TIDOKOL-220694 format. One line per 5 residues: number of its first residue (from 0); their letters; for each residue x, y, z of N, C-alpha, C. Coordinates in pm, whole numbers. Each point is the difference from the previous one (the first is absolute). Example, Ala and Ser with C-alpha at 12.3 -4.5 7.8 and 13.67 -1.06 7.14 Angstrom:
BEGIN
0> AS> 1319/-569/780/-89/119/0/90/120/0 ~ -35/105/-72/82/119/6/-77/109/73
//
This chain:
BEGIN
0> DRYCG> 84/-118/0/-84/118/0/88/123/0 ~ -21/91/-92/90/114/-16/-11/101/113 ~ -107/-4/78/-17/98/106/76/-34/128 ~ 33/-122/20/79/-43/116/-57/50/132 ~ -130/2/11/-60/31/129/-28/145/29
5> NCTYF> -44/77/-98/-34/139/25/-133/20/71 ~ -85/-100/3/-131/11/63/14/16/152 ~ -85/82/59/2/22/145/-20/-129/77 ~ -78/-92/-54/-35/-123/71/96/-115/-29 ~ 96/22/-87/96/-104/-36/110/-8/104
10> EYVRT> 38/-122/32/116/-22/85/54/-140/-27 ~ 121/-23/45/55/-135/-4/-11/-59/139 ~ -30/-127/7/-1/-71/128/102/-112/-7 ~ 65/-24/110/101/-107/6/-70/-132/28 ~ 25/-98/-86/-57/-134/17/114/-100/5
15> SDGLK> -31/-125/20/103/-104/-1/61/-16/-139 ~ -68/52/-102/50/-3/-138/64/131/-42 ~ 24/90/95/59/130/-32/-105/109/-2 ~ 37/117/-54/-93/112/-7/-107/-27/-105 ~ -124/33/34/-113/-19/-91/-82/128/-8
20> PYCAA> -48/36/-121/-86/118/-15/-133/-23/72 ~ -48/105/69/-121/-10/81/-84/126/-18 ~ -132/-17/-11/-93/112/-11/-72/16/133 ~ 30/107/73/-65/25/129/-145/41/-17 ~ -37/57/-114/-139/40/-24/-92/-121/-6
25> HDEMM> 50/-110/-59/-80/-122/-14/44/-110/97 ~ 105/28/80/51/-96/98/33/-134/-64 ~ 79/5/-110/37/-124/-68/131/16/-75 ~ 67/-114/-20/121/-2/-81/-38/28/-145 ~ 90/63/-73/-26/32/-140/61/-110/-86
30> QDMEA> -82/-95/-38/46/-116/-75/41/35/-143 ~ -54/110/-55/27/36/-138/117/98/-15 ~ 75/21/107/112/93/-4/125/-67/55 ~ 108/11/-73/127/-54/48/73/106/81 ~ 81/-44/92/78/94/81/93/82/-90
35> CDEWF> 14/127/31/83/90/-78/141/3/59 ~ 99/-31/-81/138/-2/48/50/140/39 ~ -63/105/-52/42/137/27/-75/61/118 ~ -81/-77/70/-81/53/110/84/40/119 ~ -39/109/65/57/40/128/-111/62/83
40> PRRRE> 8/-10/132/-108/50/86/-18/151/-11 ~ -125/45/12/-28/143/6/50/55/132 ~ 37/125/-2/40/66/126/-124/33/78 ~ 3/-31/126/-112/34/89/28/138/59 ~ -98/88/-12/21/136/52/-78/22/125
//
């Protein structure tokens, strides 16, 4: 996915299989999106 998690509700969660894309708005893993190798956490202000 070219956006690499720009959505407010997007986050990665750590699983036994590594980081996985997760949608907090729908409370579910995103099966149709692969993890982005260029991802880095947003700064919390």
